[in-house]
C-alpha positions in Angstrom: 44.5 -30.7 -52.2 47.9 -31.4 -51.5 50.0 -30.6 -48.8 53.8 -29.9 -48.7 55.7 -31.3 -45.5 59.2 -31.8 -43.9 61.4 -29.1 -41.9 62.5 -25.3 -41.8 64.7 -25.1 -45.4 63.9 -28.1 -46.8 62.0 -26.5 -49.6 58.3 -26.9 -49.6 57.9 -23.2 -51.1 60.1 -24.4 -54.3 58.4 -27.1 -54.3 54.9 -26.5 -53.5 55.5 -23.2 -56.1 56.4 -25.1 -58.1 53.7 -27.5 -58.8 51.1 -24.8 -58.7 52.6 -23.1 -61.2 53.2 -26.4 -63.2 48.9 -28.0 -62.6 47.6 -24.7 -61.8 47.1 -25.1 -57.6 46.2 -22.2 -55.4 49.3 -22.3 -53.3 49.3 -21.0 -49.3 51.7 -20.6 -47.3 50.1 -20.3 -43.7 53.1 -18.3 -42.0 53.3 -15.9 -45.2 49.2 -16.1 -43.5 49.6 -15.2 -40.1 52.9 -12.5 -41.0 50.1 -10.4 -43.8 47.5 -10.9 -41.4 49.1 -9.0 -39.2 50.3 -6.3 -40.3 47.3 -5.3 -41.9 45.6 -4.1 -38.3 42.6 -7.3 -38.2 41.2 -8.3 -35.5 42.5 -11.7 -35.6 46.1 -10.3 -37.0 46.2 -8.0 -34.1 46.1 -11.3 -31.5 48.3 -12.8 -34.8 51.0 -10.3 -34.1 51.1 -10.2 -29.9 51.4 -13.4 -30.7 54.8 -13.0 -32.9 55.9 -9.8 -31.4 56.2 -12.5 -28.4 58.4 -15.1 -30.0 55.2 -17.5 -29.3 53.6 -20.4 -31.0 50.4 -18.7 -32.8 47.4 -21.2 -31.3 45.7 -24.3 -33.6 42.6 -22.3 -33.8 44.1 -18.8 -35.8 46.2 -21.3 -38.5 42.9 -22.5 -38.9 40.5 -20.8 -39.8 42.8 -18.4 -41.7 43.5 -21.6 -44.2 39.5 -22.1 -44.6 38.8 -18.9 -44.9 41.7 -18.2 -48.2 41.1 -21.8 -49.6 37.4 -21.0 -48.9 35.3 -22.8 -52.6 39.1 -23.4 -54.6 39.5 -27.0 -55.6 43.0 -27.3 -56.8 44.5 -26.6 -53.9 48.8 -26.0 -52.0 49.6 -26.5 -48.7 52.8 -24.5 -48.0 53.7 -25.9 -44.4 50.5 -27.4 -43.3 49.8 -28.7 -41.4 52.7 -28.1 -38.6 50.7 -29.9 -35.6 48.4 -32.6 -34.9 46.0 -29.8 -33.7 46.1 -28.7 -36.6 45.9 -32.6 -38.9 42.8 -32.8 -36.2 41.1 -29.5 -36.9 41.0 -29.8 -40.9 40.2 -33.6 -41.4 37.2 -32.5 -43.1 38.4 -30.6 -45.5 40.4 -34.0 -46.8 43.9 -33.7 -48.5 44.3 -36.2 -51.0 47.9 -36.4 -51.1 51.1 -35.8 -48.2 54.2 -35.1 -49.8 57.0 -35.5 -46.9 60.3 -34.0 -48.5 63.1 -35.7 -46.5 66.3 -33.7 -46.3 69.2 -34.8 -44.9 70.3 -32.1 -41.6 73.4 -31.1 -43.0 71.7 -29.4 -46.0 69.2 -28.1 -44.3 71.5 -26.2 -41.8 74.0 -25.5 -45.5 70.8 -23.7 -46.6 69.7 -21.4 -44.0 73.6 -20.5 -43.8 72.7 -19.7 -47.4 70.4 -17.6 -46.0 72.1 -15.9 -42.9 75.0 -14.7 -45.0 72.0 -12.8 -47.6 70.3 -11.9 -44.5 73.5 -10.4 -43.6 74.9 -8.3 -46.6 71.8 -6.6 -46.9 71.6 -5.5 -44.0 75.4 -4.5 -44.6 74.4 -2.6 -47.5 71.6 -0.1 -45.7 
């Protein structure tokens, strides 16, 4: 199991996708997983949706529970941006990460990437 960490916009998802494709890993992005769960309207999803709609962080217990359920039985897993907190890291100590990759990207590059995303978003909004 590999964990890819780094600041927002550092390329965690891109690196995870490339590694998964090349080495046949299952990739898990907890952020994406939380949004999907909220969309499905399960009991857990409804709780998650409340936090998201209020702009609050989803408690570690929900994130860890979803991650554990999703990776259960899988052998080759890449965790994209997980764990994010000390509490999450402690809660998954038993999962035995084989490797942690930290993407150290300069702040100016991250800002540039987000500025590009913002332009794309504005263009999409204006087209509708």
